[in-house]
DODREN-844226 format. One line per 8 residues: number of its first residue (from 1); their letters; for each residue x, y, z of N, C-alpha, C. Coordinates in steps of 0.05 Angstrom, whole numbers. Layout:
// residues N
NUM> A> X Y Z X Y Z X Y Z ~ ...
//
This chain:
// residues 66
1> MAKVGDRV> -76 67 -244 -47 62 -236 -42 64 -207 ~ -24 45 -200 -21 47 -170 4 68 -165 ~ 0 84 -141 24 98 -132 32 95 -103 ~ 54 107 -102 61 104 -74 43 118 -51 ~ 35 102 -33 16 106 -9 -7 95 -14 ~ -12 78 -35 -36 59 -40 -35 39 -19 ~ -59 32 -12 -57 0 9 -68 -13 -11 ~ -54 -37 -13 -58 -58 -31 -60 -86 -16
9> RFLNSVGG> -76 -106 -31 -74 -132 -24 -64 -148 -45 ~ -54 -172 -38 -40 -190 -57 -61 -209 -68 ~ -62 -211 -97 -80 -220 -112 -78 -253 -108 ~ -58 -265 -104 -53 -297 -110 -40 -305 -83 ~ -39 -287 -62 -27 -297 -31 -42 -281 -13 ~ -37 -293 15 -43 -275 36 -30 -252 41 ~ -42 -228 49 -29 -207 61 -28 -181 39 ~ -15 -161 47 -16 -140 30 0 -115 51
17> GIISKIIN> 2 -92 43 10 -70 55 10 -43 37 ~ 23 -27 44 26 -1 28 49 -3 14 ~ 47 8 -15 65 8 -35 85 36 -24 ~ 106 27 -24 129 45 -8 149 53 -33 ~ 150 43 -55 171 48 -74 156 31 -99 ~ 163 52 -124 159 38 -150 184 35 -166 ~ 190 9 -166 213 0 -180 215 5 -208 ~ 199 -3 -224 191 3 -250 163 1 -258
25> KELVTVTD> 153 -5 -282 123 -2 -288 110 -26 -281 ~ 130 -45 -275 118 -73 -271 122 -82 -243 ~ 138 -68 -227 148 -81 -201 146 -60 -178 ~ 133 -63 -159 133 -46 -138 145 -61 -109 ~ 146 -43 -89 156 -52 -61 133 -46 -45 ~ 123 -70 -31 101 -66 -14 109 -69 18 ~ 106 -49 31 117 -48 60 91 -64 76 ~ 94 -89 86 74 -99 107 74 -87 133
33> EDGFDVPT> 51 -96 145 41 -91 172 68 -89 195 ~ 84 -112 186 104 -119 201 128 -99 197 ~ 131 -84 179 150 -67 166 172 -82 149 ~ 166 -106 139 181 -119 118 174 -105 89 ~ 193 -101 73 190 -96 44 188 -122 29 ~ 166 -122 13 164 -145 -6 161 -136 -35 ~ 179 -143 -51 178 -138 -81 157 -150 -94 ~ 140 -138 -105 117 -155 -117 108 -139 -141
41> LLRECVVI> 102 -161 -166 90 -153 -186 65 -135 -184 ~ 61 -113 -197 39 -93 -197 17 -111 -204 ~ 17 -129 -224 -11 -138 -234 -17 -159 -210 ~ 3 -166 -192 -11 -185 -172 -19 -169 -148 ~ -22 -144 -151 -34 -125 -126 -61 -114 -135 ~ -78 -115 -112 -107 -99 -111 -109 -75 -99 ~ -110 -52 -110 -110 -29 -95 -138 -29 -78 ~ -137 -22 -47 -163 -27 -34 -165 1 -23
49> ESAEENLR> -146 18 -24 -148 46 -11 -124 61 -22 ~ -132 83 -35 -116 107 -53 -99 117 -29 ~ -78 128 -40 -62 147 -20 -75 170 -7 ~ -89 182 -25 -110 201 -11 -130 198 8 ~ -141 175 4 -159 163 23 -144 152 51 ~ -121 142 44 -101 128 65 -94 153 85 ~ -87 179 73 -78 202 86 -99 216 101 ~ -128 218 89 -145 226 106 -156 208 130
57> VKQKKEEK> -153 188 125 -160 165 152 -139 168 168 ~ -117 176 164 -92 176 181 -93 199 200 ~ -103 225 182 -106 250 198 -130 249 214 ~ -151 233 208 -180 236 228 -171 216 252 ~ -153 196 251 -143 184 271 -129 202 293 ~ -112 219 279 -98 235 298 -111 256 309 ~ -132 267 296 -145 288 306 -163 277 333 ~ -170 250 331 -190 242 351 -168 235 377
65> SA> -145 228 370 -126 222 393 -117 243 405 ~ -119 266 395 -109 296 404 -125 307 420
//
């Protein structure tokens, strides 16, 4: 089950982003790299990085830049 913060790619179209909101059990909002919110069917998304992995990567980047 996908959750807020998971990085996803779209199954049948180009692009992807991070799940920012779960609307219901079939529909989520994906925020793309340009900051646009795209309502998307969950079955059309493929999780490529979990929220936990995404957070760890972000923390490592912050540690390196500090």
